[in-house]
N, CA, C and O atoms as a Tinker XYZ file with bonds, in Angstrom:
   212  protein
     1  N      0.746000   -1.215000    0.130000    73     2
     2  CA    -0.061000    0.154000   -0.057000    64     1     3
     3  C      0.981000    1.200000    0.069000    63     2     4     5
     4  O      1.967000    1.176000    0.806000    81     3
     5  N      0.623000    2.094000   -0.737000    73     3     6
     6  CA     1.185000    3.234000   -0.971000    64     5     7
     7  C      0.599000    4.565000   -0.012000    63     6     8     9
     8  O     -0.538000    4.708000    0.438000    81     7
     9  N      1.672000    5.384000    0.115000    73     7    10
    10  CA     1.307000    6.518000    0.873000    64     9    11
    11  C      0.137000    7.361000    0.618000    63    10    12    13
    12  O     -0.563000    7.971000    1.426000    81    11
    13  N      0.053000    7.278000   -0.715000    73    11    14
    14  CA    -1.056000    8.166000   -1.580000    64    13    15
    15  C     -2.441000    7.375000   -1.496000    63    14    16    17
    16  O     -3.497000    7.924000   -1.811000    81    15
    17  N     -2.375000    6.036000   -1.046000    73    15    18
    18  CA    -3.939000    5.310000   -0.907000    64    17    19
    19  C     -4.202000    5.792000    0.723000    63    18    20    21
    20  O     -5.278000    6.256000    1.101000    81    19
    21  N     -3.173000    5.619000    1.490000    73    19    22
    22  CA    -3.436000    5.856000    2.880000    64    21    23
    23  C     -4.025000    7.367000    3.013000    63    22    24    25
    24  O     -4.833000    7.644000    3.900000    81    23
    25  N     -3.536000    8.378000    2.015000    73    23    26
    26  CA    -4.011000    9.838000    2.171000    64    25    27
    27  C     -5.292000    9.814000    1.677000    63    26    28    29
    28  O     -6.142000   10.489000    2.260000    81    27
    29  N     -5.645000    9.051000    0.545000    73    27    30
    30  CA    -6.843000    9.064000   -0.042000    64    29    31
    31  C     -7.999000    8.697000    1.038000    63    30    32    33
    32  O     -8.902000    9.477000    1.338000    81    31
    33  N     -7.833000    7.366000    1.589000    73    31    34
    34  CA    -8.641000    6.959000    2.606000    64    33    35
    35  C     -8.907000    8.063000    3.662000    63    34    36    37
    36  O    -10.039000    8.386000    4.022000    81    35
    37  N     -7.734000    8.619000    4.133000    73    35    38
    38  CA    -7.647000    9.534000    5.388000    64    37    39
    39  C     -8.728000   10.620000    4.818000    63    38    40    41
    40  O     -9.784000   10.771000    5.433000    81    39
    41  N     -8.490000   11.276000    3.789000    73    39    42
    42  CA    -9.217000   12.162000    3.130000    64    41    43
    43  C    -10.620000   11.910000    3.150000    63    42    44    45
    44  O    -11.378000   12.761000    3.615000    81    43
    45  N    -11.044000   10.835000    2.696000    73    43    46
    46  CA   -12.604000   10.187000    2.856000    64    45    47
    47  C    -13.331000    9.974000    4.175000    63    46    48    49
    48  O    -14.538000   10.121000    4.368000    81    47
    49  N    -12.342000    9.579000    5.111000    73    47    50
    50  CA   -12.897000    9.295000    6.429000    64    49    51
    51  C    -12.788000   10.873000    7.024000    63    50    52    53
    52  O    -13.639000   11.164000    7.865000    81    51
    53  N    -11.939000   11.775000    6.704000    73    51    54
    54  CA   -12.444000   12.972000    7.180000    64    53    55
    55  C    -13.586000   13.719000    6.523000    63    54    56    57
    56  O    -14.343000   14.395000    7.219000    81    55
    57  N    -13.758000   13.615000    5.063000    73    55    58
    58  CA   -14.946000   14.283000    4.774000    64    57    59
    59  C    -16.299000   13.497000    4.999000    63    58    60    61
    60  O    -17.370000   13.954000    4.601000    81    59
    61  N    -16.189000   12.275000    5.667000    73    59    62
    62  CA   -17.463000   11.412000    6.294000    64    61    63
    63  C    -17.816000   11.739000    7.691000    63    62    64    65
    64  O    -18.928000   11.647000    8.212000    81    63
    65  N    -16.574000   12.182000    8.283000    73    63    66
    66  CA   -16.690000   13.044000    9.866000    64    65    67
    67  C    -17.498000   14.149000    9.840000    63    66    68    69
    68  O    -18.438000   14.349000   10.610000    81    67
    69  N    -17.109000   14.918000    8.892000    73    67    70
    70  CA   -17.451000   16.549000    8.345000    64    69    71
    71  C    -19.220000   16.326000    8.076000    63    70    72    73
    72  O    -20.184000   16.874000    8.611000    81    71
    73  N    -19.133000   15.374000    7.111000    73    71    74
    74  CA   -20.816000   15.230000    6.488000    64    73    75
    75  C    -21.849000   14.634000    7.740000    63    74    76    77
    76  O    -23.045000   14.918000    7.802000    81    75
    77  N    -21.174000   13.808000    8.654000    73    75    78
    78  CA   -21.798000   13.269000   10.115000    64    77    79
    79  C    -22.463000   14.382000   10.931000    63    78    80    81
    80  O    -23.610000   14.613000   11.312000    81    79
    81  N    -21.004000   15.108000   11.068000    73    79    82
    82  CA   -21.078000   16.169000   12.227000    64    81    83
    83  C    -22.427000   17.469000   11.729000    63    82    84    85
    84  O    -23.317000   17.972000   12.415000    81    83
    85  N    -22.071000   17.664000   10.320000    73    83    86
    86  CA   -23.034000   18.654000   10.040000    64    85    87
    87  C    -24.431000   18.226000    9.787000    63    86    88    89
    88  O    -25.299000   19.079000    9.605000    81    87
    89  N    -24.707000   16.948000    9.764000    73    87    90
    90  CA   -25.757000   16.386000    9.597000    64    89    91
    91  C    -26.465000   16.011000   10.935000    63    90    92    93
    92  O    -27.666000   15.744000   10.976000    81    91
    93  N    -25.548000   16.007000   12.161000    73    91    94
    94  CA   -26.045000   16.106000   13.300000    64    93    95
    95  C    -26.605000   17.308000   13.857000    63    94    96    97
    96  O    -27.610000   17.335000   14.568000    81    95
    97  N    -25.741000   18.557000   13.419000    73    95    98
    98  CA   -26.254000   19.947000   13.948000    64    97    99
    99  C    -27.228000   20.173000   13.128000    63    98   100   101
   100  O    -27.779000   21.215000   13.483000    81    99
   101  N    -27.911000   19.560000   11.862000    73    99   102
   102  CA   -29.009000   20.172000   11.014000    64   101   103
   103  C    -30.310000   19.221000   11.712000    63   102   104   105
   104  O    -31.457000   19.667000   11.717000    81   103
   105  N    -29.958000   17.810000   12.314000    73   103   106
   106  CA   -31.159000   17.278000   12.755000    64   105   107
   107  C    -31.273000   16.698000   14.135000    63   106   108   109
   108  O    -31.602000   15.551000   14.438000    81   107
   109  N    -30.867000   17.930000   15.096000    73   107   110
   110  CA   -31.018000   17.665000   16.438000    64   109   111
   111  C    -30.338000   16.732000   17.032000    63   110   112   113
   112  O    -30.877000   16.149000   17.972000    81   111
   113  N    -29.128000   16.405000   16.667000    73   111   114
   114  CA   -28.278000   15.466000   17.143000    64   113   115
   115  C    -28.369000   14.102000   16.704000    63   114   116   117
   116  O    -27.702000   13.257000   17.301000    81   115
   117  N    -29.280000   13.690000   15.510000    73   115   118
   118  CA   -29.527000   12.750000   14.878000    64   117   119
   119  C    -28.528000   12.458000   13.602000    63   118   120   121
   120  O    -27.965000   13.357000   12.977000    81   119
   121  N    -28.421000   11.270000   13.361000    73   119   122
   122  CA   -27.749000   10.856000   11.992000    64   121   123
   123  C    -28.456000   10.150000   11.060000    63   122   124   125
   124  O    -28.114000    9.013000   10.736000    81   123
   125  N    -29.772000   10.919000   10.415000    73   123   126
   126  CA   -30.376000   10.083000    9.760000    64   125   127
   127  C    -29.860000    9.272000    8.422000    63   126   128   129
   128  O    -30.130000    8.142000    8.016000    81   127
   129  N    -29.110000   10.184000    7.968000    73   127   130
   130  CA   -28.331000    9.507000    6.536000    64   129   131
   131  C    -27.072000    8.302000    6.824000    63   130   132   133
   132  O    -26.349000    7.829000    5.947000    81   131
   133  N    -27.040000    7.981000    8.205000    73   131   134
   134  CA   -25.963000    6.903000    8.820000    64   133   135
   135  C    -24.765000    7.338000    7.990000    63   134   136   137
   136  O    -24.234000    6.567000    7.191000    81   135
   137  N    -24.304000    8.716000    8.212000    73   135   138
   138  CA   -23.189000    8.941000    8.018000    64   137   139
   139  C    -21.734000    8.327000    8.722000    63   138   140   141
   140  O    -20.601000    8.334000    8.241000    81   139
   141  N    -22.161000    7.849000    9.909000    73   139   142
   142  CA   -21.323000    7.089000   10.805000    64   141   143
   143  C    -21.023000    5.618000   10.349000    63   142   144   145
   144  O    -20.210000    4.965000   11.003000    81   143
   145  N    -21.616000    5.089000    9.302000    73   143   146
   146  CA   -21.185000    3.782000    8.737000    64   145   147
   147  C    -20.070000    3.847000    7.662000    63   146   148   149
   148  O    -19.253000    2.995000    7.314000    81   147
   149  N    -20.327000    5.358000    7.161000    73   147   150
   150  CA   -19.219000    5.708000    6.071000    64   149   151
   151  C    -17.732000    5.732000    7.076000    63   150   152   153
   152  O    -16.740000    5.023000    6.906000    81   151
   153  N    -17.919000    6.652000    8.020000    73   151   154
   154  CA   -16.544000    6.868000    8.968000    64   153   155
   155  C    -16.100000    5.529000    9.439000    63   154   156   157
   156  O    -14.886000    5.331000    9.412000    81   155
   157  N    -16.714000    4.773000    9.778000    73   155   158
   158  CA   -16.484000    3.416000   10.031000    64   157   159
   159  C    -15.807000    2.426000    9.057000    63   158   160   161
   160  O    -14.978000    1.554000    9.315000    81   159
   161  N    -16.293000    2.730000    8.022000    73   159   162
   162  CA   -15.933000    2.004000    6.788000    64   161   163
   163  C    -14.520000    2.520000    6.436000    63   162   164   165
   164  O    -13.620000    1.792000    6.018000    81   163
   165  N    -14.431000    3.664000    6.618000    73   163   166
   166  CA   -13.148000    4.266000    5.933000    64   165   167
   167  C    -11.860000    4.255000    7.104000    63   166   168   169
   168  O    -10.653000    4.360000    6.883000    81   167
   169  N    -12.557000    4.092000    8.395000    73   167   170
   170  CA   -11.540000    4.077000    9.739000    64   169   171
   171  C    -11.210000    2.658000    9.519000    63   170   172   173
   172  O    -10.025000    2.409000    9.742000    81   171
   173  N    -11.984000    1.588000    9.115000    73   171   174
   174  CA   -11.769000    0.123000    9.172000    64   173   175
   175  C    -10.467000   -0.106000    7.934000    63   174   176   177
   176  O     -9.541000   -0.913000    8.018000    81   175
   177  N    -10.671000    0.639000    7.070000    73   175   178
   178  CA    -9.926000    0.582000    5.636000    64   177   179
   179  C     -8.332000    0.898000    6.059000    63   178   180   181
   180  O     -7.345000    0.180000    5.898000    81   179
   181  N     -8.447000    2.323000    6.698000    73   179   182
   182  CA    -7.043000    2.793000    7.126000    64   181   183
   183  C     -6.519000    1.999000    7.896000    63   182   184   185
   184  O     -5.326000    1.829000    7.644000    81   183
   185  N     -6.914000    1.412000    8.766000    73   183   186
   186  CA    -6.364000    0.458000    9.751000    64   185   187
   187  C     -5.959000   -0.728000    9.304000    63   186   188   189
   188  O     -5.320000   -1.457000   10.063000    81   187
   189  N     -6.274000   -1.152000    7.925000    73   187   190
   190  CA    -5.912000   -2.268000    7.101000    64   189   191
   191  C     -4.775000   -2.058000    6.314000    63   190   192   193
   192  O     -3.879000   -2.863000    6.059000    81   191
   193  N     -4.925000   -0.681000    5.887000    73   191   194
   194  CA    -3.739000   -0.351000    5.066000    64   193   195
   195  C     -2.384000   -0.071000    6.115000    63   194   196   197
   196  O     -1.207000   -0.367000    5.910000    81   195
   197  N     -2.915000    0.517000    7.147000    73   195   198
   198  CA    -1.620000    0.712000    7.866000    64   197   199
   199  C     -0.796000   -0.237000    8.612000    63   198   200   201
   200  O      0.343000    0.021000    8.999000    81   199
   201  N     -1.457000   -1.436000    8.820000    73   199   202
   202  CA    -1.036000   -2.795000    9.205000    64   201   203
   203  C     -0.195000   -3.436000    8.046000    63   202   204   205
   204  O      0.901000   -3.970000    8.216000    81   203
   205  N     -0.787000   -3.326000    6.956000    73   203   206
   206  CA     0.282000   -3.837000    5.751000    64   205   207
   207  C      1.312000   -2.759000    5.026000    63   206   208   209
   208  O      1.720000   -2.847000    3.868000    81   207
   209  N      1.555000   -1.975000    5.749000    73   207   210
   210  CA     2.613000   -0.930000    5.381000    64   209   211
   211  C      4.003000   -1.535000    5.787000    63   210   212
   212  O      5.035000   -0.893000    5.597000    81   211
């Protein structure tokens, strides 16, 4: 795995976290679009990539 791949997934994870936080602010603390699932998916992928470096 390359440094670029790790950066790519890190950026996706960051964007998903921002989307989740904005969604929660707009929806009274709820996450109706389940952005947390995206955050979890990208976090898991990052952990896999970092283990294989």
